[in-house]
N, C-alpha and C positions, 0 to 999 in steps of 0.2 A: 502495500500500499504504499509507504512511504516514498519507494523507489520511483512506481506512478507518479507521485504527486510532483517528484523531482525533475521527471521528464515532462512533466506536463509545464511545469514552470520554465524550465529549459527551452521549451517549444515557444512558449509564448515570449521569453525573451528574444530569441533570436526571428521571431515576424515581427517582433518591435524593431530589432536593429535592421532588420531588412526593409523594410519601410521606412523608416527614417533616411536611409541610405539612398533609395530610390528618390522619397523628397528633395534631398540633398542635391543628388544629380540632376532633378528639374530645373530647381532653383537655378543652379549654377550654369546651367544651358540657356535659360532663363535671361539671367546676366550677360551671359557671353552674348547672344544674340542683341541685346538690348543697346549693349555698351560699343559696339563694332558695327549695330546698324545693318546685320545682314540676317537673312528670317530662313533662309537654306540652309540645312545643317550641311550640304558638300559645298556650298559657297563659302561658307563660315570657315570649314578647312581650309580650303585654299587661299583665303582671307590671310587665315592666321600664318599658313604655311609661309606666305610672301613676305607676311610683316618681320616673322622670324629670320629668313633669309637673307633682311636687310640687317639683322643685328647679329649674325653669324660674324660678320669680321671684326664688328667691335666689342663683342662679348668677352669676357673674363673667362679664361681657361683655367682648369679647377689647379693649377700650377701657380696660377697668380698672377699669370703675364698676359697682357695683352696683345688679341690676335691680330689687331692692326697694327699700323705705322705710329 
């Protein structure tokens, strides 16, 4: 009986975590779309890829050195 209660409690906890995770992902997606003004998921990915490409030459490397000149 005690084990069944613990299993049920654990299951409910995992469901709560899953629901919170899905809600957080949806909120992050909504915010990204609003900030970058892009509604389509594919267009958002492309926009972010292009923006990241512009930063690639100036971003710090893990060793602390700049990649640019």
